[in-house]
C-alpha positions as CSV (number, residue, x, y, z in Angstrom):
1,M,100.5,87.5,98.9
2,Q,101.3,86.9,95.2
3,I,103.3,89.1,93.1
4,T,103.5,88.5,89.4
5,R,106.1,89.9,86.8
6,E,107.6,89.2,83.6
7,Y,111.3,88.1,83.1
8,I,113.4,87.6,79.9
9,G,115.8,84.8,80.9
10,F,119.4,84.3,80.0
11,S,118.6,82.3,76.9
12,K,116.1,85.4,75.7
13,V,113.0,83.2,76.8
14,K,109.9,85.3,78.3
15,Y,108.9,84.0,81.6
16,I,106.0,84.7,84.1
17,I,107.1,84.6,87.6
18,E,104.4,84.3,90.2
19,Y,106.0,84.7,93.8
20,N,103.7,83.3,96.7
21,D,104.4,83.7,100.4
22,T,104.2,80.3,102.2
23,D,105.5,78.8,105.4
24,E,105.6,75.3,104.0
25,F,106.3,73.5,100.8
26,G,104.4,70.3,101.4
27,S,101.5,71.4,98.8
28,L,103.9,71.7,95.8
29,D,104.4,68.8,93.4
30,Y,108.1,67.8,94.4
31,S,108.8,66.9,90.6
32,K,108.3,70.6,89.8
33,C,110.5,71.8,92.7
34,Q,114.0,72.6,91.1
35,Q,115.7,75.0,93.3
36,T,116.2,76.1,96.9
37,Y,117.8,79.6,97.8
38,G,118.3,81.3,101.2
39,V,117.7,84.7,102.2
40,C,120.8,84.1,104.5
41,F,121.8,86.5,107.3
42,Y,125.1,86.2,109.3
43,G,124.3,88.5,112.3
44,D,122.6,91.6,110.9
45,K,124.4,91.3,107.4
46,L,122.9,89.6,104.3
47,V,125.3,87.0,102.5
48,I,125.1,87.3,98.8
49,G,127.2,85.4,96.1
50,F,128.8,86.4,92.8
51,G,129.0,84.0,89.8
52,G,126.5,81.5,87.8
53,R,125.7,81.7,84.3
54,K,125.2,85.6,84.6
55,H,128.3,86.4,86.2
56,D,126.3,88.6,88.6
57,W,125.1,88.8,92.3
58,G,122.4,86.8,93.8
59,L,121.1,84.8,96.5
60,I,122.9,81.5,97.9
61,G,121.3,78.3,96.7
62,G,120.8,76.0,93.7
63,T,119.5,72.9,92.2
64,I,117.7,70.1,94.0
65,E,119.7,66.8,93.3
66,K,117.8,63.5,92.9
67,G,116.7,61.9,96.3
68,E,117.3,65.1,98.2
69,S,114.8,66.7,100.5
70,F,114.4,70.5,100.1
71,E,116.4,71.2,103.4
72,E,119.2,68.9,102.4
73,T,119.7,70.9,99.1
74,L,119.4,74.3,101.1
75,L,122.1,73.2,103.5
76,R,124.4,71.5,100.9
77,E,124.2,74.5,98.4
78,I,124.9,77.0,101.3
79,Q,128.0,75.2,102.4
80,E,129.2,74.8,99.1
81,E,128.5,78.4,97.8
82,S,129.4,80.3,101.0
83,N,131.1,77.8,103.2
84,M,128.5,78.6,106.0
85,K,126.5,76.5,108.3
86,V,122.8,76.9,108.4
87,L,121.7,77.4,112.0
88,L,118.0,77.9,111.2
89,A,116.0,77.8,108.1
90,K,112.3,78.5,107.6
91,P,110.2,78.7,104.4
92,I,109.1,82.1,103.3
93,G,107.8,81.7,99.9
94,Y,108.2,80.2,96.4
95,Q,108.5,81.3,92.8
96,K,106.5,79.5,90.2
97,V,108.4,80.1,86.8
98,I,106.3,79.7,83.9
99,D,107.9,79.4,80.4
100,T,105.6,81.3,78.0
101,R,106.6,79.1,75.0
102,D,104.7,76.2,76.4
103,N,103.5,77.2,79.6
104,T,105.4,74.6,81.6
105,F,106.5,75.7,85.0
106,I,109.0,74.9,87.9
107,Y,109.1,76.1,91.4
108,Q,111.9,77.9,93.1
109,L,112.0,77.7,96.8
110,R,112.8,80.4,99.2
111,Y,114.0,80.2,102.8
112,A,114.9,82.6,105.6
113,C,118.2,81.3,107.1
114,L,120.5,82.1,109.9
115,V,124.0,81.0,108.9
116,E,127.5,81.3,110.4
117,P,130.9,80.7,108.5
118,Y,132.7,77.2,109.1
119,G,135.9,79.3,108.0
120,P,136.6,81.7,105.1
121,F,135.2,81.3,101.9
122,V,137.7,79.7,99.5
123,S,135.7,78.4,96.4
124,D,132.5,76.7,95.4
125,P,133.4,73.3,94.6
126,A,131.1,73.4,91.5
127,G,132.8,76.7,90.4
128,G,129.5,78.6,90.3
129,V,130.1,81.1,93.0
130,T,133.6,82.9,92.9
131,E,132.9,85.4,95.7
132,I,130.6,86.1,98.7
133,K,129.8,89.5,100.5
134,L,128.0,90.2,103.6
135,I,126.2,93.4,103.1
136,N,123.7,95.7,104.9
137,P,120.1,94.5,103.4
138,A,119.2,98.0,102.6
139,D,122.1,98.0,100.0
140,I,121.0,95.0,98.2
141,K,119.8,96.9,95.1
142,K,123.5,98.0,94.6
143,Y,124.2,94.3,93.8
144,F,121.1,93.1,92.0
145,D,117.4,94.2,91.8
146,W,114.6,91.7,91.6
147,G,112.0,94.4,92.0
148,E,109.0,93.9,94.2
149,I,109.7,90.1,94.5
150,M,113.1,90.8,96.4
151,D,111.5,93.5,98.3
152,R,109.0,90.9,99.6
153,M,111.6,88.1,100.2
154,L,113.7,90.3,102.2
155,E,110.8,91.8,104.3
156,S,109.5,88.3,104.9
157,A,112.9,86.9,105.8
158,V,113.6,89.5,108.3
159,E,110.0,89.4,109.8
160,V,110.5,85.6,110.2
161,L,113.8,85.6,111.8
162,S,113.1,88.7,114.1
163,N,110.1,86.7,115.3
164,I,112.3,83.5,116.0
165,D,114.9,85.8,117.7
166,L,112.2,87.1,120.1
167,Q,111.1,83.5,121.0
168,H,114.7,82.6,121.9
169,K,115.3,85.7,124.2
């Protein structure tokens, strides 16, 4: 499934965002993949973080550093930004973010994750995330609303994690 929408970025640039479902990222050009984010669940609660350049709520994740695999980035970012350990992570989709000024693009990868705390959240070493919350997934739009794309990511994450849960019972 592909969902397309326009987005005005932090710097007032217009982007086209194309969200695509996937269960693997091997077909994507690694050099265009810049971020990984988790739709993270601790029990039946969704983990969200506050901060970043926009000082707003969002998913936990961040920038792929040189030499890191996608999974290494995901594990590191979730630990840094929430003080949580990833128990399980499965790809659910990616966003192709197209800059309308010159049609260049990047990919932002999305995973469904089961997590558990190492301990209480104190601070993000990079200073990006200043607070985390565990919320009922149905309440997500009280914190941020990415429209149909967020709805699809959440639906996919719940579906993937439910199927994994059933396999282990």
